[in-house]
One Martini backbone bead per residue (centre of mass of N, CA, C, O) as a GRO file, in nm:
protein
  499
    1MET     BB    1  -4.653   5.100  -0.583
    2LYS     BB    2  -4.906   4.928  -0.550
    3MET     BB    3  -4.753   4.657  -0.529
    4ARG     BB    4  -4.589   4.721  -0.273
    5SER     BB    5  -4.828   4.766  -0.080
    6ILE     BB    6  -4.953   4.500  -0.096
    7LEU     BB    7  -4.714   4.328  -0.003
    8GLY     BB    8  -4.690   4.474   0.275
    9ALA     BB    9  -4.957   4.379   0.388
   10LEU     BB   10  -4.911   4.078   0.367
   11VAL     BB   11  -4.673   4.084   0.571
   12MET     BB   12  -4.825   4.198   0.815
   13VAL     BB   13  -5.015   3.955   0.834
   14SER     BB   14  -4.813   3.732   0.877
   15LEU     BB   15  -4.702   3.828   1.155
   16SER     BB   16  -4.950   3.742   1.326
   17VAL     BB   17  -4.861   3.421   1.290
   18MET     BB   18  -4.615   3.433   1.432
   19PRO     BB   19  -4.420   3.386   1.659
   20VAL     BB   20  -4.356   3.529   1.970
   21TRP     BB   21  -4.078   3.666   1.890
   22ALA     BB   22  -4.215   3.902   1.717
   23GLU     BB   23  -4.307   4.077   1.949
   24ASN     BB   24  -3.991   4.196   2.033
   25LEU     BB   25  -4.004   4.387   1.807
   26THR     BB   26  -3.936   4.661   1.656
   27PRO     BB   27  -4.052   4.881   1.431
   28GLU     BB   28  -3.785   4.903   1.269
   29GLU     BB   29  -3.763   4.595   1.216
   30ILE     BB   30  -4.023   4.544   1.077
   31LYS     BB   31  -3.976   4.742   0.840
   32LYS     BB   32  -3.731   4.590   0.735
   33MET     BB   33  -3.857   4.328   0.683
   34VAL     BB   34  -4.065   4.420   0.479
   35ASP     BB   35  -3.887   4.541   0.270
   36GLU     BB   36  -3.724   4.280   0.215
   37ALA     BB   37  -3.968   4.114   0.121
   38VAL     BB   38  -4.065   4.287  -0.105
   39GLU     BB   39  -3.798   4.298  -0.274
   40LYS     BB   40  -3.784   3.986  -0.316
   41ARG     BB   41  -4.046   3.957  -0.468
   42LEU     BB   42  -3.992   4.156  -0.708
   43GLN     BB   43  -3.740   3.996  -0.811
   44GLU     BB   44  -3.908   3.738  -0.884
   45ARG     BB   45  -4.098   3.861  -1.086
   46GLU     BB   46  -3.879   3.961  -1.293
   47ARG     BB   47  -3.768   3.666  -1.349
   48GLU     BB   48  -4.060   3.545  -1.453
   49GLY     BB   49  -4.214   3.777  -1.570
   50PRO     BB   50  -4.484   3.844  -1.723
   51ARG     BB   51  -4.823   3.830  -1.632
   52VAL     BB   52  -5.110   3.683  -1.767
   53GLU     BB   53  -5.425   3.749  -1.729
   54PRO     BB   54  -5.711   3.604  -1.733
   55ARG     BB   55  -5.977   3.655  -1.989
   56GLU     BB   56  -6.302   3.696  -2.017
   57GLU     BB   57  -6.520   3.606  -2.248
   58LYS     BB   58  -6.719   3.816  -2.455
   59ALA     BB   59  -6.995   3.876  -2.608
   60SER     BB   60  -7.066   4.015  -2.888
   61THR     BB   61  -7.274   4.324  -2.938
   62GLU     BB   62  -7.201   4.355  -3.224
   63PRO     BB   63  -7.268   4.391  -3.534
   64ALA     BB   64  -7.248   4.244  -3.810
   65SER     BB   65  -7.128   4.270  -4.112
   66GLU     BB   66  -7.205   4.333  -4.424
   67PRO     BB   67  -7.239   4.254  -4.724
   68GLY     BB   68  -7.007   4.456  -4.889
   69VAL     BB   69  -6.840   4.513  -4.612
   70GLY     BB   70  -6.523   4.568  -4.614
   71PRO     BB   71  -6.297   4.353  -4.661
   72ILE     BB   72  -6.165   4.166  -4.904
   73PRO     BB   73  -6.132   3.855  -4.960
   74GLU     BB   74  -5.942   3.567  -4.937
   75VAL     BB   75  -5.961   3.318  -5.167
   76ALA     BB   76  -5.722   3.105  -5.063
   77ARG     BB   77  -5.874   3.053  -4.829
   78ASP     BB   78  -6.049   2.813  -4.655
   79LEU     BB   79  -6.162   3.029  -4.417
   80ARG     BB   80  -6.314   3.340  -4.368
   81ALA     BB   81  -6.540   3.266  -4.151
   82LYS     BB   82  -6.726   3.192  -3.857
   83GLU     BB   83  -6.973   3.367  -3.990
   84ARG     BB   84  -7.230   3.382  -4.192
   85ILE     BB   85  -7.344   3.642  -4.415
   86PRO     BB   86  -7.614   3.687  -4.570
   87LEU     BB   87  -7.712   3.725  -4.898
   88SER     BB   88  -7.919   3.998  -5.015
   89PHE     BB   89  -8.108   4.243  -5.160
   90ALA     BB   90  -8.068   4.416  -4.883
   91SER     BB   91  -7.798   4.469  -4.940
   92THR     BB   92  -7.498   4.662  -4.908
   93GLY     BB   93  -7.298   4.829  -5.151
   94SER     BB   94  -7.064   4.788  -5.391
   95GLY     BB   95  -6.795   4.638  -5.523
   96ARG     BB   96  -6.800   4.414  -5.280
   97LEU     BB   97  -7.052   4.243  -5.368
   98LEU     BB   98  -6.881   4.037  -5.551
   99TYR     BB   99  -6.749   3.913  -5.258
  100ALA     BB  100  -7.041   3.814  -5.110
  101LYS     BB  101  -7.030   3.522  -5.150
  102PRO     BB  102  -7.084   3.220  -5.009
  103PHE     BB  103  -6.831   3.059  -5.138
  104LEU     BB  104  -6.610   3.261  -5.004
  105THR     BB  105  -6.686   3.187  -4.698
  106PHE     BB  106  -6.796   2.866  -4.789
  107PRO     BB  107  -6.651   2.636  -4.925
  108LYS     BB  108  -6.765   2.350  -5.165
  109ALA     BB  109  -6.613   2.315  -5.420
  110ILE     BB  110  -6.513   2.089  -5.691
  111VAL     BB  111  -6.245   2.061  -5.920
  112GLY     BB  112  -6.237   1.911  -6.246
  113GLY     BB  113  -6.161   1.644  -6.504
  114TYR     BB  114  -6.089   1.619  -6.864
  115PHE     BB  115  -5.854   1.492  -7.117
  116ASP     BB  116  -5.767   1.490  -7.489
  117ILE     BB  117  -5.562   1.324  -7.730
  118GLN     BB  118  -5.506   1.289  -8.103
  119TYR     BB  119  -5.412   1.043  -8.352
  120ARG     BB  120  -5.494   1.009  -8.711
  121MET     BB  121  -5.483   0.734  -8.973
  122HIS     BB  122  -5.609   0.708  -9.293
  123SER     BB  123  -5.685   0.562  -9.618
  124ASN     BB  124  -5.893   0.801  -9.620
  125PRO     BB  125  -6.042   1.127  -9.684
  126VAL     BB  126  -6.248   1.173  -9.378
  127ILE     BB  127  -6.154   1.434  -9.283
  128GLU     BB  128  -6.275   1.733  -9.221
  129THR     BB  129  -6.241   2.083  -9.356
  130GLY     BB  130  -6.485   2.254  -9.389
  131ASP     BB  131  -6.442   2.549  -9.567
  132TYR     BB  132  -6.227   2.364  -9.753
  133ASN     BB  133  -6.388   2.155  -9.912
  134ASP     BB  134  -6.417   2.288 -10.198
  135ILE     BB  135  -6.103   2.331 -10.253
  136ARG     BB  136  -6.060   2.000 -10.220
  137GLY     BB  137  -6.304   1.852 -10.354
  138GLY     BB  138  -6.412   1.675 -10.112
  139ARG     BB  139  -6.153   1.511  -9.977
  140GLY     BB  140  -6.004   1.592  -9.743
  141THR     BB  141  -5.846   1.414  -9.491
  142SER     BB  142  -5.621   1.145  -9.332
  143SER     BB  143  -5.470   1.328  -9.115
  144GLY     BB  144  -5.425   1.408  -8.747
  145PHE     BB  145  -5.478   1.632  -8.495
  146ASP     BB  146  -5.678   1.620  -8.176
  147SER     BB  147  -5.839   1.814  -7.935
  148GLN     BB  148  -6.142   1.709  -7.850
  149ARG     BB  149  -6.138   1.729  -7.502
  150PHE     BB  150  -6.249   1.973  -7.256
  151VAL     BB  151  -6.357   1.877  -6.917
  152PRO     BB  152  -6.513   2.035  -6.672
  153PHE     BB  153  -6.569   1.991  -6.315
  154ILE     BB  154  -6.851   2.060  -6.078
  155TYR     BB  155  -6.872   2.007  -5.728
  156ALA     BB  156  -7.133   2.006  -5.462
  157ASP     BB  157  -7.199   2.049  -5.107
  158ILE     BB  158  -7.445   2.230  -4.971
  159THR     BB  159  -7.553   1.986  -4.819
  160GLU     BB  160  -7.652   1.689  -4.706
  161HIS     BB  161  -7.917   1.708  -4.930
  162VAL     BB  162  -7.755   1.898  -5.127
  163LYS     BB  163  -7.667   1.887  -5.469
  164PHE     BB  164  -7.396   1.957  -5.719
  165ALA     BB  165  -7.365   1.911  -6.089
  166SER     BB  166  -7.103   1.964  -6.348
  167GLU     BB  167  -7.048   1.998  -6.713
  168MET     BB  168  -6.798   2.111  -6.944
  169GLU     BB  169  -6.770   2.136  -7.300
  170PHE     BB  170  -6.481   2.112  -7.515
  171GLU     BB  171  -6.470   2.099  -7.861
  172HIS     BB  172  -6.226   2.165  -8.051
  173GLY     BB  173  -6.107   2.437  -7.890
  174ILE     BB  174  -5.904   2.577  -8.112
  175ARG     BB  175  -6.147   2.662  -8.259
  176GLU     BB  176  -6.330   2.948  -8.466
  177THR     BB  177  -6.568   2.772  -8.555
  178ASN     BB  178  -6.851   2.575  -8.608
  179ASP     BB  179  -6.700   2.317  -8.473
  180ILE     BB  180  -6.725   2.434  -8.212
  181GLU     BB  181  -6.813   2.300  -7.877
  182VAL     BB  182  -7.007   2.468  -7.620
  183SER     BB  183  -7.122   2.301  -7.320
  184ALA     BB  184  -7.368   2.174  -7.102
  185GLU     BB  185  -7.378   1.847  -7.031
  186PHE     BB  186  -7.422   1.905  -6.711
  187ALA     BB  187  -7.672   2.065  -6.471
  188PHE     BB  188  -7.752   1.987  -6.132
  189VAL     BB  189  -7.992   1.924  -5.870
  190ASP     BB  190  -8.001   1.758  -5.558
  191TYR     BB  191  -8.234   1.569  -5.356
  192VAL     BB  192  -8.175   1.381  -5.071
  193ILE     BB  193  -8.359   1.136  -4.917
  194HIS     BB  194  -8.303   0.835  -5.036
  195GLU     BB  195  -8.163   0.571  -5.177
  196SER     BB  196  -8.443   0.513  -5.335
  197VAL     BB  197  -8.513   0.842  -5.325
  198ASN     BB  198  -8.443   1.098  -5.563
  199LEU     BB  199  -8.392   1.425  -5.669
  200ARG     BB  200  -8.385   1.585  -6.009
  201GLY     BB  201  -8.259   1.897  -6.168
  202GLY     BB  202  -8.197   2.000  -6.519
  203ILE     BB  203  -7.923   1.916  -6.681
  204ILE     BB  204  -7.953   1.586  -6.814
  205LEU     BB  205  -7.818   1.282  -6.821
  206LEU     BB  206  -7.929   1.044  -7.022
  207PRO     BB  207  -8.057   0.702  -6.955
  208ILE     BB  208  -7.934   0.576  -7.257
  209GLY     BB  209  -7.785   0.356  -7.165
  210LYS     BB  210  -7.456   0.333  -7.041
  211PHE     BB  211  -7.254   0.512  -7.215
  212ASN     BB  212  -7.383   0.796  -7.160
  213LEU     BB  213  -7.284   0.783  -6.847
  214LEU     BB  214  -6.974   0.644  -6.950
  215HIS     BB  215  -6.794   0.853  -7.171
  216ASP     BB  216  -6.521   0.896  -7.072
  217SER     BB  217  -6.225   0.875  -7.187
  218PRO     BB  218  -6.057   0.746  -6.939
  219LEU     BB  219  -6.258   0.492  -6.914
  220ASN     BB  220  -6.194   0.417  -7.219
  221ASP     BB  221  -6.018   0.166  -7.410
  222LEU     BB  222  -6.104   0.344  -7.647
  223THR     BB  223  -6.121   0.622  -7.835
  224ASP     BB  224  -6.366   0.543  -7.975
  225ARG     BB  225  -6.694   0.532  -8.007
  226PRO     BB  226  -6.959   0.372  -8.051
  227LEU     BB  227  -7.182   0.374  -8.299
  228VAL     BB  228  -7.455   0.330  -8.149
  229SER     BB  229  -7.354   0.576  -7.928
  230THR     BB  230  -7.370   0.804  -8.188
  231LEU     BB  231  -7.637   0.740  -8.396
  232ILE     BB  232  -7.880   0.622  -8.208
  233ILE     BB  233  -7.725   0.709  -7.957
  234PRO     BB  234  -7.663   1.047  -7.885
  235SER     BB  235  -7.369   1.059  -7.784
  236THR     BB  236  -7.424   1.309  -7.598
  237ILE     BB  237  -7.733   1.320  -7.398
  238SER     BB  238  -7.899   1.625  -7.303
  239GLU     BB  239  -8.161   1.748  -7.091
  240THR     BB  240  -8.421   1.940  -6.973
  241GLY     BB  241  -8.531   1.861  -6.628
  242ALA     BB  242  -8.705   1.604  -6.426
  243GLY     BB  243  -8.664   1.369  -6.136
  244MET     BB  244  -8.553   1.032  -6.057
  245TYR     BB  245  -8.355   0.828  -5.818
  246GLY     BB  246  -8.236   0.476  -5.732
  247THR     BB  247  -8.198   0.209  -5.475
  248PHE     BB  248  -8.222  -0.144  -5.463
  249TYR     BB  249  -8.233  -0.479  -5.255
  250PRO     BB  250  -8.277  -0.761  -5.396
  251GLY     BB  251  -8.194  -0.981  -5.205
  252ARG     BB  252  -7.877  -1.067  -5.097
  253THR     BB  253  -7.706  -0.963  -5.404
  254GLY     BB  254  -7.896  -0.757  -5.510
  255LYS     BB  255  -7.935  -0.488  -5.760
  256LEU     BB  256  -8.147  -0.176  -5.812
  257ASP     BB  257  -8.159   0.049  -6.065
  258TYR     BB  258  -8.292   0.391  -6.118
  259GLU     BB  259  -8.431   0.613  -6.390
  260VAL     BB  260  -8.650   0.911  -6.416
  261TYR     BB  261  -8.770   1.144  -6.673
  262VAL     BB  262  -8.865   1.482  -6.763
  263THR     BB  263  -8.821   1.643  -7.088
  264THR     BB  264  -8.722   1.790  -7.330
  265GLY     BB  265  -8.753   1.761  -7.658
  266PRO     BB  266  -8.683   1.699  -7.965
  267CYS     BB  267  -8.507   1.822  -8.275
  268GLY     BB  268  -8.624   1.689  -8.597
  269TYR     BB  269  -8.612   1.994  -8.748
  270THR     BB  270  -8.589   2.227  -8.946
  271ALA     BB  271  -8.716   2.524  -9.039
  272ALA     BB  272  -8.814   2.396  -9.330
  273GLY     BB  273  -8.864   2.061  -9.266
  274ASP     BB  274  -8.621   1.888  -9.236
  275PRO     BB  275  -8.499   1.608  -9.145
  276LYS     BB  276  -8.250   1.510  -8.880
  277VAL     BB  277  -8.304   1.222  -8.946
  278THR     BB  278  -8.042   1.026  -9.089
  279GLU     BB  279  -7.822   0.836  -9.289
  280PHE     BB  280  -7.561   1.003  -9.191
  281ASP     BB  281  -7.638   1.075  -8.855
  282GLY     BB  282  -7.901   0.991  -8.750
  283THR     BB  283  -7.989   1.122  -8.420
  284LYS     BB  284  -7.774   1.356  -8.329
  285ASN     BB  285  -7.938   1.621  -8.443
  286SER     BB  286  -8.200   1.594  -8.231
  287ARG     BB  287  -8.087   1.740  -8.014
  288GLN     BB  288  -8.126   2.002  -7.823
  289ARG     BB  289  -7.841   2.148  -7.892
  290LYS     BB  290  -7.963   2.151  -8.207
  291CYS     BB  291  -8.155   2.359  -8.173
  292LEU     BB  292  -8.309   2.657  -8.331
  293SER     BB  293  -8.397   2.768  -8.084
  294ASP     BB  294  -8.396   2.972  -7.842
  295ASP     BB  295  -8.219   2.820  -7.594
  296GLY     BB  296  -8.333   2.527  -7.665
  297LEU     BB  297  -8.624   2.521  -7.676
  298ASP     BB  298  -8.918   2.419  -7.716
  299ILE     BB  299  -9.108   2.340  -8.025
  300ASN     BB  300  -9.328   2.225  -7.842
  301ASN     BB  301  -9.570   2.061  -7.613
  302GLY     BB  302  -9.379   1.846  -7.558
  303ARG     BB  303  -9.240   1.552  -7.410
  304THR     BB  304  -8.996   1.355  -7.238
  305VAL     BB  305  -8.946   1.013  -7.176
  306VAL     BB  306  -8.686   0.880  -6.939
  307GLY     BB  307  -8.531   0.549  -6.875
  308ARG     BB  308  -8.364   0.327  -6.637
  309VAL     BB  309  -8.290  -0.026  -6.575
  310ALA     BB  310  -8.089  -0.208  -6.332
  311TYR     BB  311  -7.953  -0.538  -6.288
  312SER     BB  312  -7.757  -0.702  -6.007
  313PRO     BB  313  -7.710  -1.034  -5.895
  314MET     BB  314  -7.393  -0.961  -5.893
  315LEU     BB  315  -7.082  -0.917  -5.880
  316GLY     BB  316  -7.003  -0.824  -6.236
  317VAL     BB  317  -7.327  -0.812  -6.297
  318GLU     BB  318  -7.513  -0.635  -6.570
  319ILE     BB  319  -7.858  -0.538  -6.661
  320GLY     BB  320  -8.004  -0.316  -6.908
  321GLY     BB  321  -8.291  -0.084  -6.945
  322SER     BB  322  -8.408   0.162  -7.204
  323GLY     BB  323  -8.598   0.464  -7.264
  324TYR     BB  324  -8.737   0.688  -7.536
  325TYR     BB  325  -8.997   0.957  -7.552
  326GLY     BB  326  -9.072   1.201  -7.827
  327ASN     BB  327  -9.149   1.491  -7.980
  328GLN     BB  328  -8.997   1.645  -8.294
  329SER     BB  329  -9.231   1.826  -8.393
  330PRO     BB  330  -9.369   2.164  -8.461
  331SER     BB  331  -9.653   2.058  -8.648
  332SER     BB  332  -9.659   1.755  -8.526
  333TYR     BB  333  -9.686   1.396  -8.473
  334ASN     BB  334  -9.331   1.286  -8.442
  335PRO     BB  335  -9.199   1.052  -8.288
  336LEU     BB  336  -8.928   0.953  -8.075
  337SER     BB  337  -8.774   0.618  -8.032
  338ILE     BB  338  -8.582   0.449  -7.775
  339PHE     BB  339  -8.412   0.142  -7.740
  340ALA     BB  340  -8.224  -0.039  -7.480
  341VAL     BB  341  -7.941  -0.253  -7.414
  342ASP     BB  342  -7.721  -0.371  -7.147
  343TRP     BB  343  -7.379  -0.509  -7.064
  344THR     BB  344  -7.193  -0.663  -6.766
  345LEU     BB  345  -6.900  -0.870  -6.757
  346GLN     BB  346  -6.701  -0.989  -6.469
  347LYS     BB  347  -6.381  -1.177  -6.446
  348GLY     BB  348  -6.132  -1.063  -6.329
  349PRO     BB  349  -5.964  -0.965  -6.618
  350PHE     BB  350  -6.241  -0.993  -6.746
  351GLU     BB  351  -6.453  -0.847  -7.013
  352LEU     BB  352  -6.799  -0.794  -7.101
  353ILE     BB  353  -6.940  -0.559  -7.328
  354GLY     BB  354  -7.251  -0.378  -7.415
  355GLU     BB  355  -7.486  -0.268  -7.692
  356ALA     BB  356  -7.831  -0.208  -7.779
  357ALA     BB  357  -8.041  -0.049  -8.047
  358TRP     BB  358  -8.359   0.120  -8.114
  359ALA     BB  359  -8.517   0.321  -8.367
  360TYR     BB  360  -8.818   0.551  -8.409
  361ALA     BB  361  -8.919   0.776  -8.668
  362ARG     BB  362  -9.212   0.882  -8.708
  363ASN     BB  363  -9.281   1.012  -9.001
  364ASN     BB  364  -9.004   1.096  -9.142
  365ALA     BB  365  -9.100   1.043  -9.459
  366ILE     BB  366  -9.296   1.282  -9.387
  367ALA     BB  367  -9.437   1.573  -9.450
  368ILE     BB  368  -9.482   1.853  -9.294
  369PRO     BB  369  -9.642   2.116  -9.177
  370ARG     BB  370  -9.519   2.400  -9.306
  371ASN     BB  371  -9.336   2.359  -9.523
  372THR     BB  372  -9.029   2.472  -9.752
  373ILE     BB  373  -8.936   2.207  -9.958
  374GLY     BB  374  -9.191   2.112 -10.183
  375PHE     BB  375  -9.394   1.952  -9.989
  376ALA     BB  376  -9.667   1.822  -9.913
  377PRO     BB  377  -9.851   1.748  -9.669
  378GLY     BB  378  -9.788   1.385  -9.633
  379ALA     BB  379  -9.567   1.346  -9.820
  380ARG     BB  380  -9.326   1.181  -9.973
  381LEU     BB  381  -8.997   1.164  -9.930
  382THR     BB  382  -8.719   1.258 -10.150
  383GLY     BB  383  -8.372   1.296 -10.132
  384ILE     BB  384  -8.379   1.317  -9.800
  385GLY     BB  385  -8.156   1.177  -9.579
  386THR     BB  386  -8.018   1.022  -9.834
  387LEU     BB  387  -7.822   0.868 -10.073
  388ASN     BB  388  -8.076   0.818 -10.232
  389PRO     BB  389  -8.248   1.016 -10.469
  390LEU     BB  390  -8.519   0.807 -10.430
  391GLY     BB  391  -8.511   0.809 -10.135
  392ALA     BB  392  -8.593   0.782  -9.793
  393PRO     BB  393  -8.597   0.862  -9.492
  394PRO     BB  394  -8.546   0.740  -9.197
  395GLU     BB  395  -8.717   0.538  -8.930
  396ARG     BB  396  -8.530   0.291  -8.889
  397MET     BB  397  -8.313   0.153  -8.646
  398GLN     BB  398  -7.988  -0.035  -8.574
  399GLY     BB  399  -7.764  -0.162  -8.309
  400PHE     BB  400  -7.418  -0.270  -8.205
  401TYR     BB  401  -7.191  -0.374  -7.941
  402ILE     BB  402  -6.888  -0.578  -7.864
  403GLN     BB  403  -6.665  -0.615  -7.576
  404GLY     BB  404  -6.324  -0.714  -7.507
  405ASN     BB  405  -6.134  -0.744  -7.192
  406TYR     BB  406  -5.778  -0.745  -7.094
  407HIS     BB  407  -5.597  -0.758  -6.789
  408PHE     BB  408  -5.244  -0.669  -6.754
  409MET     BB  409  -4.896  -0.754  -6.614
  410PRO     BB  410  -4.584  -0.799  -6.668
  411SER     BB  411  -4.333  -0.902  -6.461
  412PHE     BB  412  -4.077  -0.782  -6.602
  413LEU     BB  413  -4.174  -0.487  -6.586
  414THR     BB  414  -4.188  -0.465  -6.274
  415ASN     BB  415  -3.886  -0.547  -6.230
  416LEU     BB  416  -3.768  -0.312  -6.403
  417SER     BB  417  -4.027  -0.097  -6.305
  418PRO     BB  418  -4.209  -0.036  -6.033
  419LYS     BB  419  -4.310   0.252  -6.068
  420ARG     BB  420  -4.453   0.214  -6.351
  421PHE     BB  421  -4.536  -0.127  -6.314
  422GLY     BB  422  -4.705  -0.131  -6.064
  423GLU     BB  423  -4.920  -0.069  -5.854
  424GLY     BB  424  -5.213   0.037  -6.060
  425SER     BB  425  -5.095  -0.073  -6.320
  426THR     BB  426  -5.199  -0.133  -6.674
  427PHE     BB  427  -5.295  -0.349  -6.919
  428THR     BB  428  -5.518  -0.348  -7.231
  429ALA     BB  429  -5.698  -0.570  -7.424
  430VAL     BB  430  -5.882  -0.506  -7.728
  431ILE     BB  431  -6.210  -0.593  -7.864
  432ARG     BB  432  -6.447  -0.464  -8.128
  433TYR     BB  433  -6.782  -0.477  -8.242
  434ASP     BB  434  -6.947  -0.296  -8.507
  435ARG     BB  435  -7.311  -0.232  -8.577
  436VAL     BB  436  -7.514  -0.060  -8.832
  437ASN     BB  437  -7.851   0.068  -8.927
  438LEU     BB  438  -7.985   0.374  -9.068
  439ASN     BB  439  -8.191   0.199  -9.292
  440LEU     BB  440  -8.422  -0.050  -9.281
  441ASP     BB  441  -8.619   0.045  -9.521
  442ASN     BB  442  -8.350  -0.003  -9.707
  443LYS     BB  443  -8.290  -0.316  -9.813
  444ALA     BB  444  -8.162  -0.337 -10.099
  445GLU     BB  445  -7.892  -0.167 -10.044
  446ASN     BB  446  -7.761  -0.111  -9.749
  447ALA     BB  447  -7.676   0.192  -9.705
  448GLY     BB  448  -7.681   0.208  -9.368
  449GLU     BB  449  -7.430   0.040  -9.332
  450LEU     BB  450  -7.202  -0.024  -9.047
  451GLU     BB  451  -6.862  -0.139  -8.999
  452GLN     BB  452  -6.641  -0.260  -8.716
  453ILE     BB  453  -6.296  -0.334  -8.622
  454SER     BB  454  -6.129  -0.339  -8.303
  455PHE     BB  455  -5.780  -0.291  -8.198
  456GLY     BB  456  -5.628  -0.289  -7.868
  457LEU     BB  457  -5.392  -0.082  -7.665
  458ASN     BB  458  -5.329  -0.012  -7.315
  459TYR     BB  459  -5.200   0.223  -7.078
  460ARG     BB  460  -5.185   0.240  -6.707
  461PRO     BB  461  -5.037   0.397  -6.455
  462ILE     BB  462  -5.320   0.477  -6.382
  463GLN     BB  463  -5.662   0.477  -6.385
  464ASP     BB  464  -5.684   0.793  -6.488
  465THR     BB  465  -5.476   0.699  -6.717
  466ALA     BB  466  -5.443   0.679  -7.090
  467PHE     BB  467  -5.259   0.490  -7.343
  468LYS     BB  468  -5.355   0.467  -7.685
  469ILE     BB  469  -5.389   0.187  -7.935
  470SER     BB  470  -5.542   0.146  -8.268
  471TYR     BB  471  -5.718  -0.067  -8.491
  472GLN     BB  472  -5.920  -0.009  -8.793
  473TYR     BB  473  -6.177  -0.210  -8.946
  474MET     BB  474  -6.378  -0.086  -9.242
  475PRO     BB  475  -6.593  -0.238  -9.463
  476LYS     BB  476  -6.826  -0.012  -9.349
  477SER     BB  477  -6.822   0.324  -9.463
  478PHE     BB  478  -6.799   0.686  -9.426
  479ASN     BB  479  -6.788   0.990  -9.629
  480PRO     BB  480  -6.860   1.321  -9.539
  481ASN     BB  481  -6.738   1.480  -9.803
  482ASP     BB  482  -6.899   1.289 -10.051
  483GLY     BB  483  -7.124   1.068  -9.954
  484GLN     BB  484  -6.964   0.786  -9.936
  485ARG     BB  485  -6.928   0.453  -9.944
  486ILE     BB  486  -6.658   0.268  -9.776
  487HIS     BB  487  -6.335   0.148  -9.741
  488ASP     BB  488  -6.165   0.123  -9.422
  489GLN     BB  489  -5.874   0.249  -9.231
  490ALA     BB  490  -5.715   0.289  -8.888
  491LEU     BB  491  -5.485   0.476  -8.696
  492VAL     BB  492  -5.494   0.515  -8.323
  493ILE     BB  493  -5.366   0.779  -8.102
  494SER     BB  494  -5.384   0.831  -7.743
  495ALA     BB  495  -5.484   1.053  -7.470
  496ALA     BB  496  -5.609   1.031  -7.113
  497THR     BB  497  -5.726   1.242  -6.838
  498TYR     BB  498  -5.757   1.309  -6.524
  499PHE     BB  499  -5.775   1.623  -6.283
   0.00000   0.00000   0.00000
C-alpha cells in the first residue's frame, strides 16, 4: 500500500509538467490515469524480481570473542579467521583452549621429509643381532632388510624475519629395543637480519665438513655414508647452542659462506670414566645425544666452538674448511678437536666431491680424576677402547673419501619410454674410495685402519627419488659382533625419497 501511494504521488507530480491538454482533464479522468500508471509500474517491478537495496557496511562495535570461546575451528580450512585473536595466559575457556593455538588460525608450517629402505648382503656375519648376539655366539647375520630412516621435517615462516626449521629422525623405527633412535636432528629459530648476518639458536646441525649438512639419503648417490663422515666426523652431529651465519660476495663471481656457533660440549666418557672415543667407533659416541646426563645437558662448564667457511670462486667449484673444539671430560680438561676440509668440483655431467678430517682427543689415553675403572688418575689406560689388550685408546685419527659421479641418460631409454626416462630423470654411475685410521698412535699394528671401495649405479625418475645398487669391496673392515678386523664385501640395494 505504501509503494502504491508513493508511485501515485510521483505520477501526480509528473502531470504538472505535461502539455496544456492535460489541464482540460476531469478529476475522474486524472484519477483513472494515475491508477493505470501505478498498476503498470507495479507489474513491471514484479517481472523484474525483488530488488536488493545496497546496504552500507558498518564497522562492528562488538568485541571479538576470546581464544578458547566459541566453536572449535575446522583444522582443514586454509584460513580460519580474518583477524587473529592472540592467545595469552589471561585467556579464559575450558577444553576449547587446546584449539586456540595461533597456527590453527593462521597456518604457517610446511611438513615434508624423507624415507629410505635397504637390503644388504655381506660375505661375513657383520650385521648386529642385539640381544641375540650371545645366543648366536657373536656371529651376527650376513643379510637383511632395514628401514633405516624415517625423517619428518617441519618448516615455518613465522614472520618475514623469523624462521623455524626442525627435523625429527626415527632410525630403525620398527624396533622396540635399545637399537631404535628417536631424536630431534635439528630444531632452531632464525632471526634474519641481512644476507651477510643472521642469528640462529636451538638444536643446530653442526657445520663440520659439508656432508654433515647434506646427509639426507635422497641427496646421496650411494646408500652408505662415507667412513670419515661417520667415524671421525660423527654424522650426523647436532648440539644445542646459538650463533650466526651469512654469505658475502667477494669479486665478480665469488661467494663466501660462513657459519659459527657456540654449543654444548661433547660427552667423551661413561659414568665410570671409560673413554667413549675408541678404536671401534671413532668419535660418534661422544655426541651430545649419547650423553648420559639427564636431557643431554652439559657434563661440565665447557662449551664447544664450531664453524665452517666455504669459498666458491665460480659456479660448480667450492672449497670449505671447518673446525670443532670443546672439552669432553666431566672432571678434567680433555678437549676434543676436529678439523676438516671438503671440496666440490662440477663440470657438465661430471662431479668430484670429497672430504678429509683429523680428530685429536687430548689425554684420551689417560685416566681422568674420580674414575671407577681401576686406574689411578693420570695413569695410562690399557685394554680399553682398543682391539689390542695391551694397547691404549686412541687420541689421534684421520681419514678421507673421494667420490666421482657421472650423470647420464641413454637415448634409447628416452625413446622407449619418454614418461619414465624423459626430462628430469637420470642415471648416475658412482665410484668412491674411503680410508680412515682410528688410532694413529698405534702405528705398529695399523689396527685402526678401515678401507673401502664402492661401485654404484642409481636411477632417479625425478631428482627427489633414487633407486640405488652398489657393490662394496672392503679389504680392511671390522666385525662389531666379535671385535675382529676382517676382509669383507657386500651388495647393497636401496630406495630413498623426499615426500
